[in-house]
C-alpha positions as CSV (number, residue, x, y, z in Angstrom):
1,M,135.2,69.0,163.8
2,S,134.4,69.9,167.4
3,R,134.3,67.6,170.3
4,F,131.0,69.0,171.8
5,K,128.4,70.5,169.4
6,R,126.8,72.4,171.9
7,V,128.6,74.4,175.0
8,F,126.6,75.8,178.1
9,L,128.2,78.3,180.0
10,I,126.4,79.0,183.2
11,V,126.9,81.9,185.4
12,C,126.1,82.0,188.8
13,D,126.6,85.6,189.4
14,S,128.7,86.2,192.3
15,M,129.1,82.6,193.6
16,G,132.4,83.1,194.5
17,M,134.4,80.5,196.4
18,G,137.0,82.1,199.0
19,A,139.1,84.9,198.8
20,M,142.1,85.4,196.0
21,A,145.6,85.8,197.2
22,D,145.2,89.6,196.2
23,S,141.8,90.1,197.7
24,E,143.0,92.4,201.0
25,K,143.9,94.8,198.2
26,F,140.7,95.3,197.3
27,G,139.5,95.7,200.9
28,D,138.1,91.9,201.1
29,V,139.3,90.1,204.3
30,N,138.5,86.1,204.4
31,V,135.7,86.5,202.2
32,D,134.2,83.1,200.9
33,T,130.7,83.6,199.6
34,L,129.9,79.6,198.9
35,G,131.7,78.7,202.3
36,H,129.8,81.4,204.3
37,I,126.5,80.6,202.7
38,S,126.8,77.1,203.9
39,D,128.1,77.8,207.5
40,T,124.9,80.0,208.0
41,V,122.0,78.3,206.4
42,E,119.5,75.3,208.2
43,H,119.6,73.1,205.0
44,F,121.7,73.2,202.1
45,N,120.3,70.8,199.4
46,I,121.9,70.9,196.2
47,P,122.2,67.0,195.1
48,N,123.2,68.0,191.1
49,L,125.8,70.5,192.2
50,R,127.4,67.6,194.7
51,K,127.0,64.9,192.4
52,L,129.0,67.2,189.5
53,G,131.7,67.9,192.4
54,L,131.5,71.1,193.9
55,A,131.8,69.8,197.6
56,N,135.0,68.1,195.7
57,L,136.3,71.5,195.0
58,K,135.4,73.6,197.7
59,P,134.8,72.2,201.4
60,L,131.3,73.0,202.3
61,S,130.2,72.5,205.9
62,K,126.7,71.0,205.2
63,V,127.6,69.4,201.9
64,E,129.7,66.1,201.7
65,P,132.0,65.6,198.7
66,V,131.2,62.6,196.9
67,E,133.4,59.3,196.0
68,K,132.9,59.6,192.3
69,P,132.0,63.2,191.0
70,L,130.7,63.2,187.2
71,G,132.7,66.4,186.5
72,Y,135.9,68.2,186.3
73,Y,136.6,71.1,188.5
74,C,139.2,73.5,189.6
75,P,139.3,76.9,191.0
76,L,139.7,80.5,188.5
77,N,141.4,83.0,189.7
78,E,140.8,86.5,188.1
79,M,143.7,88.2,186.6
80,S,141.8,91.4,185.7
81,N,141.9,94.3,188.0
82,G,138.2,94.5,189.3
83,K,135.7,92.8,191.0
84,D,132.7,93.6,188.9
85,T,129.9,92.0,186.1
86,M,131.7,93.5,183.2
87,T,135.1,92.8,183.9
88,G,134.7,89.3,184.9
89,H,132.8,88.3,181.8
90,W,134.6,90.1,179.4
91,E,137.8,88.4,180.7
92,M,135.8,84.9,180.4
93,M,135.6,85.7,177.0
94,G,139.6,86.9,176.4
95,I,139.3,90.6,177.3
96,H,142.2,91.5,180.2
97,T,141.2,94.6,181.9
98,T,143.7,96.5,183.7
99,T,142.3,99.9,184.5
100,P,138.9,99.5,186.9
101,F,135.7,101.2,185.7
102,V,135.2,104.3,187.9
103,T,132.7,104.1,191.2
104,F,130.7,106.6,192.7
105,T,129.7,104.6,196.1
106,D,130.9,106.8,198.5
107,T,130.6,110.4,197.1
108,G,127.7,110.2,194.5
109,F,127.8,111.3,190.9
110,P,129.6,114.9,190.2
111,K,127.4,118.4,190.0
112,E,128.5,119.0,186.6
113,L,127.6,115.8,185.2
114,L,124.0,115.8,187.0
115,D,123.2,119.3,185.9
116,E,123.6,118.2,182.0
117,L,122.0,115.0,182.5
118,S,118.8,117.0,184.2
119,K,119.1,119.8,181.6
120,R,118.9,117.2,178.7
121,C,116.3,115.2,180.3
122,G,114.1,118.1,181.2
123,K,113.8,116.7,185.0
124,E,115.1,117.3,188.2
125,I,117.2,114.6,189.4
126,I,116.6,113.2,193.4
127,G,118.8,110.4,194.8
128,N,122.2,110.8,194.2
129,K,123.3,108.0,196.5
130,S,124.3,104.5,196.8
131,A,121.7,102.5,197.7
132,S,119.9,99.2,196.8
133,G,116.8,99.8,194.4
134,T,113.9,98.7,196.3
135,E,115.0,101.2,199.3
136,I,115.5,104.3,197.5
137,L,111.9,103.3,195.7
138,E,110.7,103.3,199.0
139,E,112.1,106.4,199.9
140,L,111.8,108.5,196.7
141,A,109.2,106.8,194.5
142,E,106.6,108.7,195.6
143,T,108.1,112.0,195.0
144,E,109.2,111.2,191.5
145,I,105.6,110.4,190.4
146,N,103.8,113.6,192.1
147,E,106.2,116.1,191.3
148,G,107.9,114.9,187.9
149,K,111.1,114.4,189.3
150,M,113.9,111.5,187.9
151,I,115.9,109.0,190.5
152,V,119.4,108.6,189.6
153,Y,121.3,106.7,191.9
154,T,124.5,104.1,191.8
155,S,125.6,101.2,193.8
156,A,129.0,99.5,194.8
157,D,129.2,98.6,191.0
158,S,130.6,100.7,188.4
159,V,126.5,102.0,187.3
160,L,124.6,105.1,187.1
161,Q,120.8,103.8,187.4
162,I,117.7,105.9,186.2
163,C,114.3,104.7,188.0
164,G,111.2,105.8,185.9
165,N,107.2,104.6,186.5
166,E,106.3,102.9,183.6
167,E,102.8,104.8,183.4
168,T,104.2,108.4,184.6
169,F,107.7,108.3,183.3
170,D,107.0,106.5,180.3
171,L,109.0,103.6,179.7
172,Q,110.5,105.1,176.0
173,N,111.3,108.3,178.0
174,L,113.5,106.4,180.2
175,Y,115.4,104.7,178.0
176,R,115.7,108.3,176.1
177,C,117.6,109.5,179.5
178,C,119.4,106.6,179.9
179,E,120.9,107.0,176.6
180,I,121.7,110.7,177.5
181,A,123.4,109.2,180.6
182,R,125.3,106.2,178.6
183,E,126.5,109.3,176.1
184,L,127.8,111.9,179.0
185,C,129.2,108.8,180.9
186,M,131.4,108.4,178.5
187,R,134.0,111.0,179.5
188,D,136.8,108.8,181.2
189,E,136.3,110.8,184.5
190,W,132.5,109.8,184.5
191,K,132.9,106.3,182.6
192,V,130.8,104.0,184.7
193,G,130.8,100.4,183.1
194,R,127.0,100.6,182.8
195,V,123.9,102.6,183.0
196,I,120.7,101.0,184.1
197,A,117.4,101.4,183.3
198,R,115.1,100.5,186.3
199,P,111.8,100.8,185.6
200,Y,108.9,99.8,188.3
201,V,104.7,100.1,188.6
202,G,102.7,100.9,192.0
203,K,101.7,104.6,192.9
204,K,102.5,104.3,196.9
205,K,105.0,102.8,199.4
206,G,105.0,99.1,199.6
207,E,103.5,98.7,196.5
208,F,106.4,99.7,194.4
209,K,107.8,96.6,192.2
210,R,110.8,96.7,189.4
211,T,109.4,95.4,186.4
212,A,111.2,92.7,183.7
213,N,111.8,95.6,181.1
214,R,115.0,96.7,182.6
215,H,117.7,97.9,180.2
216,D,121.7,98.0,180.4
217,Y,123.4,100.4,178.2
218,A,127.1,99.2,178.8
219,V,130.7,100.0,177.5
220,K,131.4,98.0,174.8
221,P,134.0,95.6,175.3
222,P,137.8,97.0,174.0
223,G,138.3,94.5,171.4
224,D,136.9,91.6,170.0
225,T,136.2,88.7,172.1
226,V,135.9,85.1,171.8
227,L,132.1,85.6,171.1
228,N,133.2,87.7,168.1
229,A,135.5,84.5,166.6
230,L,132.3,82.3,166.8
231,K,130.0,84.2,165.7
232,N,132.1,85.4,162.4
233,A,132.6,81.2,162.0
234,G,129.2,81.1,161.2
235,L,128.5,79.4,164.7
236,D,125.7,80.3,167.2
237,V,126.0,82.4,170.2
238,I,122.9,82.5,172.3
239,S,122.6,85.1,175.4
240,I,120.2,84.6,178.2
241,G,119.9,87.1,180.9
242,K,122.1,89.8,180.6
243,I,125.4,88.6,178.5
244,N,123.9,90.8,175.8
245,D,123.7,93.8,177.3
246,I,127.1,93.2,178.6
247,F,128.6,92.3,175.4
248,V,126.6,95.3,174.0
249,T,125.5,93.1,171.5
250,E,128.9,91.9,169.9
251,G,129.0,88.7,169.0
252,I,125.5,87.3,170.0
253,T,123.2,86.1,167.3
254,E,120.2,85.4,169.5
255,A,119.2,86.8,172.6
256,Y,116.5,86.3,175.2
257,K,116.1,88.1,178.5
258,S,115.1,86.5,181.8
259,K,113.0,87.6,184.4
260,S,114.4,85.5,187.4
261,S,117.4,83.4,187.5
262,V,114.8,80.5,187.6
263,H,113.1,82.0,184.7
264,G,116.9,81.8,183.2
265,M,117.2,78.2,183.5
266,E,113.9,77.4,181.8
267,Q,115.1,79.4,178.9
268,T,118.4,77.3,178.9
269,I,116.2,74.4,179.2
270,E,114.2,75.1,176.3
271,E,117.2,75.7,174.2
272,A,118.9,72.4,175.2
273,G,115.5,71.0,173.6
274,K,116.5,72.6,170.1
275,D,119.3,72.0,167.8
276,F,121.9,74.4,167.3
277,T,125.7,74.8,167.1
278,G,128.0,76.7,169.3
279,L,127.3,78.7,172.8
280,C,124.5,79.3,175.0
281,F,125.9,82.0,177.5
282,V,123.6,82.4,180.7
283,N,123.7,85.2,183.3
284,L,121.6,84.2,186.2
285,V,121.5,87.4,188.3
286,D,119.8,87.0,191.4
287,F,122.4,85.6,193.3
288,D,123.8,89.0,193.1
289,A,121.0,91.2,192.9
290,L,118.6,90.0,195.5
291,W,120.7,88.2,197.9
292,G,124.0,89.3,197.6
293,H,124.3,92.7,198.1
294,R,121.7,92.6,200.4
295,R,123.6,90.5,202.7
296,D,121.3,87.7,203.1
297,P,122.7,84.5,202.9
298,I,119.7,82.5,203.5
299,G,117.8,84.0,200.3
300,Y,121.1,83.1,198.7
301,G,121.0,79.7,199.7
302,D,117.5,79.2,198.8
303,E,118.1,80.6,195.6
304,I,121.3,78.2,195.0
305,E,118.8,75.4,195.9
306,K,116.5,76.4,193.5
307,F,119.0,76.4,190.9
308,D,120.2,73.1,191.6
309,V,116.9,71.6,190.8
310,K,116.6,73.5,187.4
311,L,120.5,72.0,186.9
312,G,118.9,68.4,187.5
313,E,116.0,68.8,184.7
314,L,119.0,70.5,182.6
315,L,121.3,67.6,183.5
316,D,118.6,64.7,182.3
317,I,118.0,66.3,178.5
318,M,121.8,67.2,177.7
319,R,123.2,65.2,174.7
320,D,126.3,63.2,174.8
321,D,127.8,65.9,172.6
322,D,126.9,68.6,174.7
323,L,129.6,70.3,177.2
324,L,128.0,71.7,180.3
325,I,130.0,74.5,182.3
326,I,129.0,76.3,185.7
327,T,131.2,79.4,187.0
328,A,131.0,82.8,188.2
329,D,132.1,86.1,187.5
330,H,133.1,87.7,190.8
331,G,131.8,86.8,194.6
332,N,129.4,88.7,196.5
333,D,129.8,87.2,200.0
334,P,126.3,87.9,201.8
335,T,127.9,87.7,205.6
336,Y,130.8,90.4,204.6
337,T,130.5,94.5,205.7
338,G,129.0,97.0,203.2
339,T,127.0,95.9,199.9
340,D,129.8,95.7,197.1
341,H,130.8,92.9,195.4
342,T,134.0,90.4,196.7
343,R,137.4,89.5,195.5
344,E,137.1,85.9,195.0
345,K,138.3,82.9,193.4
346,V,135.1,81.2,191.5
347,P,134.5,77.8,190.8
348,F,134.7,76.0,187.4
349,L,132.7,72.7,186.8
350,A,132.5,71.1,183.8
351,Y,130.2,68.2,182.5
352,S,129.4,65.7,179.5
353,K,127.9,62.7,179.2
354,N,130.7,61.7,176.9
355,F,133.5,62.6,179.7
356,N,135.9,59.5,180.0
357,G,136.9,60.8,183.5
358,A,136.3,62.9,186.1
359,G,137.7,65.0,189.2
360,S,140.1,68.0,189.9
361,I,142.2,69.3,187.3
362,P,144.9,72.2,188.0
363,E,143.9,75.8,189.4
364,R,143.6,78.5,186.5
365,N,145.2,82.2,187.0
366,T,142.4,83.7,184.6
367,F,138.8,83.1,183.9
368,A,139.7,83.3,180.2
369,D,140.8,79.9,179.8
370,M,137.1,79.1,179.5
371,G,136.9,81.0,176.7
372,A,139.8,79.6,175.1
373,T,138.5,76.2,176.1
374,I,135.5,77.1,173.9
375,A,137.3,78.2,171.1
376,E,139.6,75.3,170.4
377,N,136.4,73.0,171.1
378,F,135.0,74.7,167.7
379,D,138.4,75.1,166.0
380,V,138.1,79.0,166.4
381,K,141.3,81.3,166.8
382,M,141.2,83.4,169.5
383,P,141.3,87.0,168.5
384,E,144.1,89.0,168.5
385,G,145.2,90.6,171.9
386,T,142.9,88.2,174.0
387,I,144.2,85.8,176.9
388,G,143.4,82.7,177.7
389,T,145.1,78.7,177.3
390,S,142.7,75.8,176.6
391,M,142.0,73.2,179.0
392,L,140.2,71.1,176.3
393,S,142.9,68.4,176.7
394,E,142.3,67.9,180.2
395,L,138.4,67.6,179.5
396,I,138.9,64.1,178.9
């Protein structure tokens, strides 16, 4: 019989907590997402994260540690060779990625790829550079609308993104073009982790706004993950946010898209009010997408405060046999140079009303220990070829 009937695993996307030993190999020196946010903001009111032990785990200039934290905590290191969304999430569920996904941040996409994509989509391509989604719309959306062209761009991530105006491009046509791009980008030299449809509305500069109809076309995990094992055992695996896209529906029994990170927490709270047995796996992307990549520590700090409010609501309705885990998939220090993710340790905060103790547990060398813990809790065998060592015996 499982110790916890329900596990809520919440990923605060990019909320790293300081450099790993090998961060410099990834071009990241003295990076510290949480620490530098706390140093920069005028206020950092996170009472619920604080009482779970965040400031005990990670010294923060504006948050005092608590004498008696409610949760267990430790830093997690990433074993995989990367610092992107898919690598981080896959590792949580047991996949060790040794070859990083290809990026086109500095070069743009090769002519051969774009020529084939243009031919099959029937549209001339504009853009082909690394840019933020809001900036490229301001620069090129009017041209796309007025001249019937197609914006293709990338970022610091391993992604190919296509923008389409929902009225003039048509949403289904945008999805069709992204499916073509995904097919083309399965070639090894072009294999990006994700192709992303970026629909928007508006007709002129200053009015453009991305919609919630984003869709990710990701590479499937190379093998079964803990999610597959849970689903195959008849357990619920509920996805909130982009989890379903990251795992390409593998191992998911129920999926809900989120309009924002606050909405994602509202959905999580709604799920907590239902009866299920298994895992509720949540990704809250706004930390990363709205604030990390745009190098806005003030906005990032505000987002964490908003999360903390909703976290308090979730804690209030948790049942005695629930386990809550809060973590991240990589860093994205909003005070660092450039716009890329940063290679960082991430927090592991665990809480249950059933805990007999609390406090620090030993640092772990892979995110996969979370997946292994969840698997052991539900008495499910880790799939062949996966990594990870359970921490369940330490959560007493």
